[in-house]
N, C-alpha and C positions, 0 to 999 in steps of 0.2 A: 721771577727776575728774567729779564731780557738781556740780549747781548746783541749788540751790533757788531759785526765781524766784516772786517775790510782786508782784503789781501792785494797786495801791491808789489811792485818790484822796480828797481833803480834802472834808468837809461845807462846804455853801455858808456857814454861819456862822462858818467859820476864813478867815482870809486866806490867800491863796496864799504870800505871804512867811513868816508866822508857821510854817505847816504846813511849808514848806522849811527854815526856820532849826530848828525841833524834828527834824525828821527828820535833817538833818546832826549834829545835836547828838548823838542816838541812834548814828549810824553811828561818830561820832568816839569815843564812850565805848567801843562795841564793839569798836573796831580797837585800843583800848588795852587790852582784858581778852578776849582772844582764846581762846576753848575749843580743847580738842585737836581736830585735824582741821579746824578752821575757816582756810581761807586767804586771806579777805579778802572784802570786798563792793565792789560796783559798783551804782551807782543811776543810772538814766536818768530823763529825763521824755520822755513821747512825747504827740503829739496823735493825736485820732481812732483810739482802740484800739478797732475796732468789735466786738470780741467782747467787750466790756464795757458795761455799760449806763450810761455817761457820757459826754457830750459834751467834756467839758474835759479838762485836764491830767491823765495819769496817770504815776505813779511806778512805775518797773519795778525791782525791787529783786534783783540776783543775788548769792546767797552762795555762795562756791566752797568745796567740801567734799572732803576725801580720798576718802571713801566714806559707804555710807550709815549707818556707826555713828557718823559725826559729827554727825548728826542730832539725836540727843539731848542731847549736850553744847552745841551751838548753841542748841537751844530753852531749855535751862536758863540759859544765860549770857544770852541775849536778854530774858528777863522777870524775872530776879533781880539781886539785889546792885546793882552799880553801875549797870546797865542798866535796871533796874525802872522808875524813875521816867520817863526818856526814852522807853522803850518806851510805857509806859501813855499818856504825853501824845500820842504820834502815833495810838496805837490808838483812844484817846477822840476823836480829831477826825477819823478816816478814815469816809469815808461807806459805802465798801464795798471788798472785794478778791477776789481768787482767785489760785490758786497752781498750781505745778506743779513735777514734779523732773526735771531733765533731765541726760542722759550726754553728755560730750563724744565726738561719735564720730570725728571728723577734725578736724586741724587743732591749733594751739597758737597762742592768741591773747592779747593782753592786751586785756581787756575795756574797760578805760578809753578805748583807741584805737578801737574800734568806733563806727560812725557811721550804720551801716545794720543793721536788722534785717529779714531777709527770711523771713517764716513762710510755710513750704510743708507740702504734705500729698504723701504717695507716692500716685501714681496707684494705682487700686484694682487694676487688671489687672498692674501691675508687681510683681515680687518685691523684697524688701529687698535681696537681693543686687544685683540689676541697678539698683536705685535707687541704693544706696552707691557702687557701680562708675560710675554716671553722674555722680556729684558728685565722685568721686576727684581728678581734675586739676585741678578749680577749688578743691577744699579743700587742695590741696598748695601753695598759694601763700600767700605770707607776708602775715599779717593776716586771715585768713579761718578761722573754725571752723563746724562744723556740731555743733548740738547735738540730740539726740533724746529724746522725751519718755520718763520710764520709768515716771512715776506720774500719773493723772489727778487733780487736786484741784480742777479748775475749767473752764471753757470754753476750753481752750486748744488751740492748733494742734501738731501732732505734730512738727513739726521747725522749728529755728531757724537760719539762717545768718547769723553775724555777719560784718561786712565793714567796712575802712576805706572802701572806694569802693562804688558801688553795682553789684551783680552782674548779668549777664545769664544768664538761666536759659531752659530750654525752656518753650514755652506751656503744655504739658501739666502743670507743676506748680502753676499757678494761684496765683501768689505773691502776698503782700501784703507789700508794703514800708513800713518804717516809718522815719524818720530819728529817729536817737537824739541827745540832748543829754545828754553825762556831767554829773550833777549831784553825784555823790560816786565818787571823791576828788576833791577841788577841786585844779586843776593849781597 
């Protein structure tokens, strides 16, 4: 499974409440008009996303896809037909954004239940095989999933570990932990 992840924040001239209402409307309409290969979206609000150049709330959208072939239909559906106007409203009111493409490496999570995102980089001297093996037992626990970046589309970290509870990792990973507030889907 792949995830297209998009971070964005609203302009100062737009209220947070209005931006969130517009964002929710977009995701509601997209969920009713799912293109082939699209398995749904989850949106988190996060604070202090230090890799982005904004001090306020950031919205982190996860679009789950069967594979990379599903990206074109998602892109088409997100900006045309029923989704065109809601997408354009959010885009017009966004102050900036960054994105990445991530592959599910380990685990089987329900994104809407994730409450922590632990962003980590593989230590330079460590092989990918050793890195994955070091996280295998942690990632085999329920509610934990490891995502690995496939494509760089902005200033993002290479790995994201989603979990329902805050994990404990070796210091060598230099993790940055963000508390996630699930914004979409609404419970």
